[in-house]
N, C-alpha and C positions, 0 to 999 in steps of 0.2 A: 569730834575736833580739827581745831584746822592746826595744821604743817605747814611751816616751812624745814624745808629737808637739804643740812649743808653735807657735800660729803665729795668727794675725789675717785678715791683705790675702786679694786676688786671687792676689794676689806667692807667694804659702806652696799653693795650691793647688794646681799642680802636684807640686812634692815630696811632698806626703799621697798623694794620687791615687799614683805612681808606688813609694811609700816600700806601699802595697797591697796594688798589680800586683807584688808583687812577690818575695809571701808574709811582708815584719814581719809579728809581732804586732804590732800596737796600738791596747791596751786601749783607752787613755784621752789624749783629749785636750785641752789647756785652750785657752782659747783669753780673747780680755779679753768683757766684756759685752756687753749691748747696743745702739746708739748711734740716739738721733735721727736720720732720715735722709731725705730726699728734700724735696719741699715740705710734705709732711701732718707733717711731723717728727716718723713713728710709728716705734719701736724697731724698726731692724733688725737680725736678726743677722749678723756675720761672714759673710766665704761658707766660712772654712776652718770655722767649727760646721757648715753647710750642707750640705760637703763629707762631715761627718764623718758626721752623723747618716743623709742617704743612706745611708751606710755602715754602716750601725747602730752606732755605734762612739759610748762614753761621751764628750759634753761635759759637762767643768767649767768652769764663767767667771767667778770669784773678784776681783773689786775688789782688790785687797790681794796678794800670793804669797810677801815677806816672809819676816812675821813670822806665818803661813796654817796653827796647829799640824793644821788637820784636812786642808788640800794637804799636807805634808808624811807625816802621820799615811799616806794614803792612795796616796802616793807612793814611800814606805817600805813598803807591801804588798808594791805591785806590782815594784819594783825591778828596773826596767827596766836594758836590760843599757847603754843610752844616752839619751838629752833631745834629742832632733834642733828646734832653735829657728828656722826663720823667719820673722822681720819678726812676732814677738808684739808688739813695742812696752812692753817691760816689764823692767826689769833681774835677770837672774837671778845669787837672795843666797847664799850659800855654799851652804850646805844642800846646797841642785840643785843646786849645781855638783862637791861631792865625791860622793855617789851613786849612779852610773851608772859602772861602770869602764872606760869606753871619754867619759868625760867626759859634756858636755853638747857636740854638731855643729851652729852656724849655717853657716847661708848668710850671705852677707854680699854685697851684688850692686854688689861690687868689684873691687879690687884690691888688697889688704892691702898697706902700709900707710895707703897715700891713698882720700880718702875716706873715713876716719873719721864714722857718727854717722847723722844718723838720716836726709836723702832723699841717697846717694849716687851714685844714677841721675843726677841733675836734678843736681847739680852738676856731674858733670864728663861733660855736653853744658852746660850752657853755660860752661864755661870751655874747651869751642871741645879738647875732649881730642879723638884718634883714634882713640883707642880706650877699654874700661873692659872689664870682665868680671865672674865672682862672683873665691866665696874663699867652701870650705870650713874655717872656725879653728875649734879648744876653745876653749867660751868660760872667762875667768877674770875678776878681779872689778871689771874694766878696762873705757868704753868700748872697745869694740871691739880689746883689745890683746892678745889668747891670739894661742897661736899655732897657724903655719903648718898646713895637712893637704895643698891641690891649693890647685889657683889653675886658671883659664881664662879665655881674653880672648879674647874677643870688638872688630870693627871698627866704630866710630862711621861712619856714613856722612852724606855733609855737610849731610843734609835734614831725617835723624833724629828727631825730637822725644819724649820721656821718654816718650807713650804710646807712641807703634811700640818703642822699646828693655826700656818694661816690660817685655812678656810672655815677648820673646827668656830674658832674662835667667833668669826664670823656669822655662826647661825647661830649660837650659841648667847650673843652680844645682839643678835636681831631679836632676840626669844623673847633677851630679859629684858629690853631694850620697848616692845609690846608690853611687858607684867605693866615697867616702871609707868609708863603713859594711864595705864588703869588706873591702878595703884596708887599714884597722884592726883588725878583729876577726882577721885570714890574719896582722898581726904585720910585716905592710909597706910598713906609711909611718914616717918619723922626722917627727916632726914639724918646725918648722922656728920662730927665735917671729923675733917683727917686728922692725925698723928705726928706731924711734923717729925715727930724724932725717931718715926718707924721708916721715910720718905729713904730713898734710892731710884738714883738720875740710870735715867735710863738715854743717853744723846743720840741722835742723829749718827748712823754710821758715821765714818772713814773709809778711802780705798787704803790706808795705814794698816787697820783693822783685823783690814784677812793678812797681814803679814806673819808666818807660823813664827814663833816666839819657842826655839827651843829649850830653850832653858827651864820651859814651865815641864810638868808635866803630864804625861801622854795621856790624861785625862783630861786636863785640861787645854792638854788643844785639839782633842777632838770633842768638845764640846762648842766650842772657839768657832771649830768648824760645821755644827751643823746649825747653832746659830745666825750664820752667815749664808748660809744660802735660800736667794741662788747669789743677794750682794753680798759682799765683795768677796762673800769665797772661802777661799784658803790659798795661800800663794807664797814661797819664798824666789831663792839664786841658785840658780848652779849656772859654775860659772859667769859668775858676770847677767846671765838671759832668765832673765823670771820662767816660771816655772810652777801653773795653777796641776795647785791637788783637786779635783774632781772627790778623789773618794776619801776614805782612810782609814782604819781601826785603829781602835789601841790594841799592843800583844804581847805576851809574853813569846820571848823569843829562847829556847833555850842550845847553851852547846858557841852564842856570840860572846865579843869579846864584851867588857863595861861599858854603860854605853857612855858616848861622850855627844852631848845635846848638838845635832846639825849633820851627826856623822852617817854614814851611811853604809850597808853593809844587804849583801848582797848574796842571797842561800835559798837555794832552790828552785831557781830564776824567780823568788821573791823578794822582794827593794822593799827595807826597814830603815830607816829613821832613829837615832838615837836620843831621844828626850827628854828634861831632869829628873832626877829623882833615880834616874840608874830603870827611865823605861821605857817604853817602845811607840812609834809607832808602825806602823804596812802602810806603803806609798800604796793605795786599792787600785786607782784609775789618776793618771799626771797627762801632763801639757805645754810642752815645753812653746818657750816664744816661736813665733812662726809655723807653728806644727799640727796637727789636726789633733786628739783628743786620746788617749792610747788606752788600753791596760798595760801593768808593770809588763807586763810579762811580754809587749810587743814593744817598749821604751826600750828595755833592757839587750834585745834581735837587733835595733835598729840603734843603742849607745853601749862604748864600753864604758861600765861604770865598774871607776877598783873601786876597795872596802879603806873604809876611812874618806873616801871623797866630802867636802862637808861641802853643804849644804846654808843659806841666810845673807 
C-alpha cells in the first residue's frame, strides 16, 4: 500500500515510524512549516519533518492546503491508497478526502464522539475522566465527525498528567492505525457513524484556561492542573504578580479555619490555599513572576505570607 502521511508534532512520530517499519510505501510527508521555538525564537523543524528526513522521505510544508494546486497535483500523481493523518493541525479539504480509495484515516486521541477538537488529551484529564483512548476515524468535512473504524481504551491514573499520557496514547494510536490499515484493506472493517448526541468538545487551550478558580473544589483544580501540563499550566495572582503553581495536591487540612476560596494558610512550613466546598490544596512548588521555580518551603523563607492573604 502507498501512503501519504500528514502530521506535525511528536505525537504523530510513532505512527510514521511504525508505518515505515511495517513496510508501507510512504513517498511523501506533509507537515506544517518550521516555527520559532525556544528562547532564541529561531525556526525549528516539526518532529515529523525531522523523522521523515532521517528516513529519506520527501517533505513538503505548505502554509495552506485548501486551494493549493501544486499540492493537489503532487498528491494526484502519487495516487495514494490512503492518506494517514495524525495531529497535522490543518483541516483536510474535500479534494484530499476524495482522493485515496481507503480515504483519509485520522488518529484522534479520545474515544469519539467525546472530546472532539484540538486538545482531547488535556480536556479528558482536566474533567476528571477515569479513562480515555484513541480512535481511528475516516475524515469527513466536519470537525472530528467522521465514521469510526477502530477504538482502544486506556485508563487514566489519578496522578497522571497530560505529559504522562501523550506518549502512551501516541504509541497506542500508532499500533491501532496499523491495524486499521490492514483490516480496512482486507475489507474486514465496517465503519460506524458517531452519535452526535454524545459529542463533547475539547477546544484549543488558552492562557486563561490555566488561571486557577479557587471557587471550584480542590479536586477540580487538581484535575485541571494535571490536564494543562506543560501549558498553560496553573497560575494565579499574589499581590498583583503572577504566581505559577508547578505542583499542587488536594489535601485535608486539620486544625485550620474554614477554607475561604483563594485564602492562603501556612502550617508547619507548608503552604495551603482554600478552595470551594470547604476543601484545600497544597501549593507544593511555585514560581513568582520574575523569580525562579522553588518549593513552597523555600518560597516561605523568602516571602512573608500572612494567613488569610488572598490569591486570585
